[in-house]
TIROPA-168804 format. One record per residue (C-alpha): residue in one letter; x, y, z. Coordinates in pm, whole numbers, plus 50000, padded with zeros to 5 digits. Layout:
! residues N
aXYZ ...
END
This chain:
! residues 242
m963024638174585 i964474650874914 r968204647574985 i969314656475336 r972524674675423 r973154666575790 s974484693476021 a977434672876147 e978564665375790 r979044702075699 g982464718075669 l983874733575986 a986104764076032 d987224772076388 f989334803176438 g988594806776808 w986704839476771 l984694824376483 k983094790376451 s981494784776112 r979674755475957 h979624754275576 t976734736875398 f978554740875066 s982224743674967 f983674775875104 g987134789675190 n989414760875284 y986564735775282 h986004718874946 d983764689974849 d982914684674482 k979544669874586 f978524701974764 m979284731874543 g975824747374577 f972304739374468 g970734757974176 p971604794874223 l972224789274596 r975984789974648 v976654794575023 i974904788275353 n977284794575639 e976184792276001 d978484816376186 r979024821976558 v981204851976642 e982634859876985 p981894893377155 g983674922976997 k985124902076714 g984364900276345 f985384901775983 g987524931675888 q986984949575560 h987014926075262 s985634926974909 h983114907674699 q981914908674339 n978904895074151 m977064879174440 e973814885074629 i974694882275000 l971984877975263 s972354877475642 w969754863475882 v970604868576250 l969394842376499 d970834856376823 g972694888476909 a973404917576676 l975644921076370 a977224954676281 h977764961775911 k979724988975728 d980444990775357 s982115011075085 i978845025474953 g978265043575282 t975995019475469 g976285015975844 a973724993076008 v973084968076285 i971134936476201 v969144919076475 p966874888176481 g963844891776256 e965664913776004 m966814903675657 q969874920875513 r970684920075141 m973904932674987 t974384932474611 a978124929774550 g977814935574175 t980804953674024 g982504953574364 i981844962674726 a983974961975041 h982394956475380 s983044946075739 e980914925975981 f981424926476356 n979614913776660 n977954945376789 s978214933977152 g981214932977382 s979614907077608 a977324883777407 g977944862677097 v976224867076763 h974814837476572 f973704841876213 l973284825775873 q975094840975578 i973694831375240 w975144837574894 i973034835774579 l974424838374227 p972834868474053 d971044865873720 k973624888273553 a977094901773618 g978084937873668 l975154949873877 k975394982574066 p976324975374430 g973424980074669 y972104973975020 e968694967275171 q967494957475518 r963944950375637 n962414940675969 f960004911175979 s959784907876358 g956394896676483 k955334884076140 l957074850176122 d955044829276364 g952964801376218 k953404810375852 l955794810075557 l956664846875525 l958294859375207 v961444878175315 a963334880574983 s962274878174618 r963224887974264 d960584915374249 g960614926674612 r956904919574642 d954984919874970 t957704941875132 s960374914875088 v963944925275012 l964834924474642 i967374899074517 h968634897574159 q967784861374093 d964654840174045 v964464829674410 d961684833174665 l963024830375019 y960604823475304 a961234823675679 s959084807775946 r958874801576319 l956614772776418 a955344761276754 a955594724176833 d953084703276635 a952254731576394 t952054723076023 l952634742775703 s952554733575335 h954194748075026 r953594740674658 f956324743074394 a955514753474040 a956654730373762 g960414730173716 r961184747074048 i963584733674311 g963854740474682 w966124740574982 v965084739575348 q967574750675614 v966724744675980 a967994773376195 r966774759676529 g964544732176662 s963434702676451 i960884696676176 e959694669575941 v959684676375567 n957414651775385 g957974627575672 q961764631375691 a963144645476016 l965514675276008 e967364688276314 q968994721876383 g971674728176118 d970314702275876 g969434712075519 a967454694775247 a967644697374868 i964234693474705 d963564685674341 d960904667374140 t958514675874423 v955234694774394 e953874695574748 l955904700775064 e954454694375407 i956404707875702 d955594696076056 a957284710576363 l958514683176597 e959364710476848 a959484748476836 a961484755876521 e962794783076291 f963744775875930 l964274790875585 l962714777875263 f964174786474920 d961924782574612 m964244786074311 a964674784373937 t966764754473837 a969544769373626 p972244789973799 l974554814173619 r978004810373771 w979384845373737 s981914842974017 n983984819974236 d983984846574507 s984764835174863 r985554851575189 
END
């Protein structure tokens, strides 16, 4: 079964310097029908104006991933990390027992466009941590593992039974993915358009996938997307929100 979450139906927050679309309930946007899917709790598509950003704020008991589409995102946190994330890099922050961080557009002239993803960890009280890896030049024409529970194949390590793949496809290219028994999935289109088992998804659209073994993904035009392959049962340790 594939259930589509259309881009235009997502929650919207517009603060002038920030425009954010919320796939699931977040902040002031609440919809009981969209509280997450499996251990996936948040997918926010954020656009931040030059020189602007999120001042220092805290999180607990959440795995937080950032995937930059355009521009550069500057990060600083209370465990001493200072980094800039650019397209093709996956950032993972384990909030665990508590971490404070800030995120700012690293440019004074160009916007930054990124996806922020929250995943519920498999246990509470983890030690806060940070990891960032560059996958540039490796995403074209394939499903590339960029995050996983065991950090295999140079993916970043997340503390939950989730395999996260990223891909960039040329128009008319095709990929397939097979789910093990009992697994669920989510596809999030970052740009372009694709078909998932014959159903068209545009930029910003997402799709919940369950009771499905084989997934065929066809690019209707040049596209970039994320695919989550997940265990079914989340552990809701936290109601954390920005």
